[in-house]
C-alpha positions, 0 to 999 in steps of 0.5 A, spaced: 561 354 157 566 350 163 563 349 170 568 349 176 567 345 181 569 341 185 568 333 184 563 331 191 557 327 191 552 333 193 552 341 191 549 346 194 544 351 191 549 356 192 555 352 190 552 352 183 549 359 182 555 361 182 558 355 178 553 359 173 553 366 175 546 367 176 542 367 183 539 362 186 532 364 185 534 362 177 535 354 179 528 355 183 525 356 177 528 352 172 527 347 178 519 348 177 520 349 169 523 342 169 523 335 171 529 333 170 532 337 176 529 335 182 534 336 188 535 332 194 531 337 200 534 336 207 529 336 212 531 344 213 529 345 205 536 345 203 537 343 196 543 338 194 545 338 187 547 331 184 553 332 179 548 328 173 543 335 176 549 339 174 550 337 167 543 337 165 543 344 168 549 346 164 545 343 157 539 347 160 544 354 161 547 352 154 541 353 151 537 358 154 543 363 156 547 362 151 543 360 144 538 364 147 532 359 146 525 359 151 524 354 156 519 351 150 524 350 146 530 348 152 525 342 154 523 339 148 531 339 146 532 335 153 527 331 151 531 329 144 537 328 148 534 323 153 531 319 147 537 319 144 541 317 150 536 311 151 536 308 144 544 309 143 544 305 150 539 300 146 544 300 140 549 298 145 545 292 148 544 290 142 550 290 139 553 286 145 548 281 143 550 280 137 557 280 138 555 274 143 551 270 138 557 270 134 561 268 138 557 262 140 555 261 132 564 260 131 564 256 137 560 250 134 
C-alpha cells in the first residue's frame, strides 16, 4: 500500500489515520499492542508520529489488513525484521573492516 504523506518531521494522528484510511482509534490500539510505535506526545496529549514510525505502521497495516495476519503474527514478523536489520548492519560493518584490513595488507 502506498501512503500519500508530505515530507515532514512529525505527523499528527489524523494525518496518519487518513493516509491509511483507518480510524485514529485503531492507531491508538496498535500503539498499545506494538512497542515499536511510541509517538511523542505534546503536553496537550497530541500524538506526533515520525516518518520511521509511519513506515512501521505501514508494515503492520500490510501484515494485518492486507495479508490478514493476527496481531501476534505481525509482532513476530516485526521482531524478525528488526533482527534481520541488525544482522545486515553487522555484516556491513564487518565488510568495511575487511576492506580496511585488506588495504593495510596491500600497503605493507
